[in-house]
N, C-alpha and C positions, 0 to 999 in steps of 0.2 A: 504494500500500500504506500503510495506517495503522499507526502504531506507538503503543504505549501508553507514556507516560512512566513511568520507574521509580518515581516518587513515587506513581503510581496503582496500582502492583502491590504495593508493600511499604508498610505503614502504619508510619511512623516513631514513632508514639505507642505502638505495641505493643512492650512489652519483657517478657522473661521475669520480670524483677524486679517487675513490676506485674500479674502474672497469677496466677490460681488453679491453674495447671498443668493446665488442662483437657485438654491433649493427653496427659497422663499417665493418662487414663482410657480411651484408645483401645486397640483390639486391636493389638498390635505383633508382626508375624511376623518371625522371625529368618531372613533369607534370605542373609546373608553372615556370615562369622566375624569379629566385631570384638573378641572376647575377653570377652564378657559372662560374668561368673562363673556357674557352674552353679546356684548357689542362687537365681538370679533367672530361671531358665529353666523353663518348663512345656511340656507337650505338649497340643495342642488335640485336639478330637474326631476329627480326620482324621490324626493322627500327626505334624503339623507342629510345629516348635518356635516358641514364642511367649514373650514376656516374661510372667513370673509376675505375676498381679494378686491382691492380697489380698482378703479378704471384703468390704472397703469399696469395691472396684472400682478402686482406685488401683494403679498400678505398684508392685511390691515394691521397686524401686530408688529410689523417691521418698522423701526425708527429709520426714516429715510436719511437723517443726518449722520447717524453712526453706523447704519446698516446692521444693527443688532436687534435681537428680539426683545420686545418690551414686556413679554410675559414668559420669559425663559423658564422660570421655576414652575409655571403652570402650562407649559407648551404641550401640544398633543402628543400622543404615544408615537405616531409615525415620525414626528420631529425628533423625539428622543432616540428612536431606533435608526434614524438616518445618520450614521456615524461619520464624523469628520474624517476625511482621508480614505474612506472605504471605497470599493470599486464604483458604487452608485454615485457617490460624491464626485469622484474624479470624472466619471462619464458626464455628469451634469456640468461640471466646470469646462470640459472640452466643448460641450454643446454651446455654452454661452460664449466661449472664446471664439468659436467659428462663426457665430451669428453676427458678429460685428466686423468681419473681414470684408 
């Protein structure tokens, strides 16, 4: 059985402080109660609860000046599981980087 070293799974160069918060443009379904304030919750076309996104496509809980989450301690489960530097994170960063070329 082959194992993948942790350094190949998580990119140590990827940090939230050096990111354009591209993950904050993804659709975020609220599947557990983490205490997200009601003002940040929207309902999708199928009746499910999702994080509210503003007209610019960014999450309503994202502070546009600092590009940091204003409800970090109460962020949704999917935001907690979207690990910084993980393959999904790196893929989103690649996507946002190529969108502006």
